[in-house]
N, C-alpha and C positions, 0 to 999 in steps of 0.2 A: 914847574911852569912848563917844561917840556910832554906835560900827560896830557896838556890841553892839546894837543892837536888830532892823539886820535877820537878824543871825547868827541873834541869839533868838527871831525870826519865824519864819524860817526853820527853825531848830530844831524850835519849837514846829509848824510844815507838817505838818514831816513825821513828828513824835511820834503827830499825830492821824491821818496816811496809813494810818501802823502800827498805831495803835490799831482806827482803821477797817478794816483788811484783818483783823484775826483775830477782828471782830465773829463773832459764830457765825452761822447763819442758821436758823431754823427752821419748820417749815410745819405746818399744822394737818391734813392730808391725809397719809398714812402714805403712802397711792397716790405722791401728789403727789414726799413727799419722795425716796419710792425712784426714782422715772424722772429726778429731776435728780441724785442719784448715780450712776442707771446716765451719764447724758451727761456726768459730769464722773469718771468712774471713780474713787470713792469711795465705796466699799461700806460700809464702816468709820470708828468715828473721829467725832469734832466736825466738823461742814462748814463753812468758813467763806467769809465775804467773798469773799476771796483767792484762793475754789476757785472761783465761778462768777464771775468779773468781766468774765472774755475770754467768755463765751458772749454769742454775737450771734444765733445762732438755736434753737429749742425745737424738737423733733419731739415732743407729750405724746400722741398721739391713740391714743385705744381702754384709754387705761389704768384705767379708772375711775375719775377722779378725782372727786372732790365739792366740794371746798374749794379757794380760791383761797388761800387767808390765806397770806401768807409771800412770795408769789411777787414781789411788788411790790418785793423786795432785790437780785431782778435788772436792778439799772439799764439796765443795755446791752444788754439784749433790743432786737431791733427784728423778730423774727417770730416768730411763736409757732403751733405746731398744734397743737391743742385737741377736734378732732373729732371724737367719736362716745366721750365721757365722760357724766356724771352733775352736769352745772357748770350752778347755777340764779341766782348771782352771780356778776358779773362784777367789781366796783368794787375790786378791787384793782389790773385793769390798767390805767385809769382814771389809777393813780400812777405808770406807770411811762416815766420819761422819754423812753425813747426808740425804744416801745415805736412799731412805725408800720402795720403786719399783724396778725390774728390772724382765723385760721380756728377756725367756730364750729359746725359741721355737726354734727348729730347731739347735743347737748343740750337739756334741757326748757328752753330758756329763753323769754319774754318777749319782743314785740317791742319794751320799752321797753329792756330791758338791750343790745338793738342800739344802738337810738339812740343809749345813753350814751355806748356808745364810739365811734361814729361823728360826737358833737361835741364829744371830745375829737381829733378828727383823725384816728380809728385806722379804717384800712378794715378792713373785715369780713365774709369770707365763711362767710354761714351760709345756708344754703335749708331751709326749711321743707319737710321729708319728709312724702310723701303716702301716710295712713293709709289702707287703704278706699278707695273712688268713692262722689264727695260725688252719686252720684244713683243710687249702689248697690243693692244687694236688702237687705227685709230691715227689721223693725220691731220692734215690741214691745220697745222700750227704757225704763228706770225707772231712776231714783237716789234713794236716801233714805242721807240725812246725821245724824248724831250725831258731836258734838265734832268730836275728826279724823279722826275715819271714816268712810269712808265704803263705799258698800256699790250695785252697779248690779245692775239683774235683767233679766238675758237671755231672753225664751222663746226656744224653739228647735221646732227641727222633726225628725225621728227619721232621718230620709232626704233625697238632699238629689241637686243636679246639677251636671255641673261650673260655668254660670254662674252657680248663686248665691252662690258664691268667688269674688275678695272681697265682703264685706258692706258695710255704708254707713257711709262714714265715722265717724259715730260709733258705731256702733257697734265697729270693729274700735278706733278711740282708746279706748273704755272698756277694753278689754282689754286695749292696751297700756300704760295708768294703772294695773294693778290690779299688786297683792302677791300675791294668792291668789287662783287658780280653783276656784270651787264648782261642781262636776256636781252630778248624782242619785245617779251610783254613778261613781267611780271606775274605770274600764273597763281602764286600763293596770295596776292595782295588783288586780288580779281573780284571783287562785289557779284556772288550767281545773282541775285536779286537782277542788277545792273546789266548782267550778262542777259539774263533772259527779256529782261527792256530793249537791250540792243537788238538784239536775235529778232523779236519782234518787228520793230521800227526797220530794220534792211533786208531781214529774210521772210517775211510776210509779204500777200497782197490786199492793198490794202482801200485795192477801188470790189468792187463784186465779182474780180471773173478769181480763178482759183488756178490750180495748178494743170489741171487736164485742160484747162481751155486752152496750155499756152503748149503741149505737148502733141506731137504726130501720136496720134492713136498704138500706134505698135510701143511705141517711148513709154507710153502712158502703163500700158499693157505689163511691161517689162519692170515699171517701178513699181506697180500695183504688187504682182508678184514676189518680189524683193523681199518688200516689205510685210505683207502679208505671213509669207512663212516664216519670217520673224519676228509673229505679236505684234504689229504695229498697226492702231487703223487707218484704215487711208482717210479719213477725215479728217484725221489729224496733217497727215502727212499734205493731204490737196491746201491746207495752206500757206504753206512753202511754196519760194520761190527756186527753180532748177538747182541757184549755183547753191544753196543750202540744203537741199535735198542731195546735190551729189558729194558734200563735203558727211555729209552722214550715209554714206552709204559705203566710204573708204574708212571710215570711223569706223563701224561697223563688222565690216572687210576683215580689220586690222584687229580686230578684238578678239574676233570667230579664230582669225589663225597663230593667234595666240601669242605674237606682240607685245616686247612690253615698253614700257614711261623710254624717251628716246632720252639723246644724249641733253638735251634742257634740261626736260626733270629731276634728271642725274646730278647737277650740276647745281641745279633753286634747291634742291632736298638737301644737299653736302651744308651750302651757303646757310641755309635758313637755322641747318642743327649745328652749324660752326657762328652763330651769330654774326657773318658778316654783313655789310650793307651792300643791300640790291638796289639798284638802276637802272630800272629802264626805257629803253632805248623808242619805243612806241609803244598808241596805248590799243585796247581792243577794237576800237572805231577804226583808228590806221588802217590798221591788217584788214577788217571785216566790210569798211567801204570798196574794197579795193575789189571784192566778186559784187556787191551791193550798184556800182555803177557801171559794171558790163552789159552790153546791148541781151533783150530777152533769148535773140537765136542765137546766139554765143554761149549764154546761159545753159540752154538745151545743149548743146554742143557738146558742154563738159558734161551733163549729165550721162549723155549717151555714152559719150567716153568711160565714165567710170562706170556702168553696168557689164565687167567685165567679166568670166569665167573668174571663178576665185581660185583655184589652181596656178590657173596663166599671172592671175594676180600675187600670189604668193611665192611664186618663181619671180617675179620682177623684182619684190619687194626685197627676197633675197641676195641678189644680184644688187642692189644698191646698197646693200649693207655688207654683201663681202669685198664691195669697194671700196666702201665709206673704210671698212676696217684696215684697206692697204693701205689707206691715204695715196692712190693716185690719181691725179686730177683731171690727167685726159681723158683714160678712164673715164671717170663719175660725168663728164662734159660730152662723152661719146653715146652711154647709155641713155642719158635723159634726152640729147637730140639728135636728131639725124641729121649729120652733117650737109646731107647735096641737098633737101626740104627745104624748100619756098613756105616762110609766115604767110596770112593771110594777114592783111590790114589791120583787122579785128587781134590775132595773135601777137601782132607787132604792139599795139596800144596794150595788149591783156602783160604785155613782158618787161613791157617799159614801164605798166603803173608800178608789178610785182618785184620785178628786179632795177630796174636803173635811175626809176624818183628815189626809192628808197634806198638806197643806197649812198646816195646822194645826201638826202636828210641821218644816214646811221654815222657817214662819214664827218659831216658837220657835227652832231655830237661827240664824237669820241676825238674830234679837233679840241674842241671844250676843256675835255680833260687833258688834254696834251699842251694845251698853255694855261690851265690853273697854274700850274708853277707849284703844285700839291707834290710832298713825296711820299705819292698814293701809288701804289700798281691794281690796276684794272684790269680784270678777267671779260670779257665780253667774247660772250656765247651766240652765234649768229647762224642761221642755214648756209650751209656749205657753198651755197650759189651765190651767194654774196661776197665770198670772197674770192671766185672764181671767174664770175661770168661776165664779162665786162659790160659796161666799165663795171668796174666790182670796187669795193670798199679802199680795198689794196691801193690802188690804180689810182684810183680820186686821192687818195694821203700821199700815194707819192708826186703826185703832180702838185700837191701844197706847197712841194719841198722835204717832204720825212722821207727815212730809211728805213722803207721796211723789211726786216731778215725771215725767211723762211726758216721754222726751228725744228717743224716737224714734220 
């Protein structure tokens, strides 16, 4: 009779092992489960401990894994490669008895998480990837939060040069953290046919007149020389209104001087490549309509002011970029506006349309983001003046009761 107890014990032990082997394994993260199933070649049916108990190493890199809950059931694992995922909590790894080494580079982890693993005797490979440059160029970055919603406000310049990129690490990190990129206009989602149609509607004469009819003779001769020297037939240019010709003059000189696309296009290109959501604050009609609504006299004035010596223009643009790189708000305002110069009535109306009214419209859209209640981060990229020339977007948001922090 005494022998029955050890036999009974052995029977009980093996039954327990058998039951344990048939315990189902569950994972909170679908991507993690699919990766484990691929490792054991078990794409369907229930997944049991007996299916995974022989695993010693796992390569789960770049699987878009966010949650590790359930991985602690893989008690035989000694090494795991979890690089380039979206893991923020590593606590399940601390309860894996055989785990000796884990690779975690490329995950949004705090330093405390790494320390926790190391204190449990686990060797951790984790390198903080450099984003941007510690002493990189650029400034004009603000941050505003409401609940779980964060909005970064980045002032831009619409032209650039190669050494402007990558930008300061705080700016680049703000972009990395963002779920949604918010430019003035989504230039990648603008149909050229629609743009050409809009340009014809707002930028060409619809009566029997042409450009020559509206310009002083001397100004017209300057325009004719400028475009003929660059191979543009005046027959086409004559159909354009002065505001559009002024814009063309500036764009052609920027191209000739070798300046590159600006900060807006830099981040828009990254957003497209990274498949981030893009939401525009304005439409092309919103912006072009500002110029089209100007009086003919003021349009002529703008055109005359754009016809400057290209070397002088290069110096002015280089000064603008250099100040932008430094991030100095006061210097940027000083170089763009003569402190003691009084504006004409038309200049005041133009600035109100170009800056003030648009800033209130932008702030209204940004407020909608902040009040959405979503756990989202927005990276708003607008011309720097919209964030520094009163009434600017920041002061409008502050009037609405938001606290806006200057990050860099």
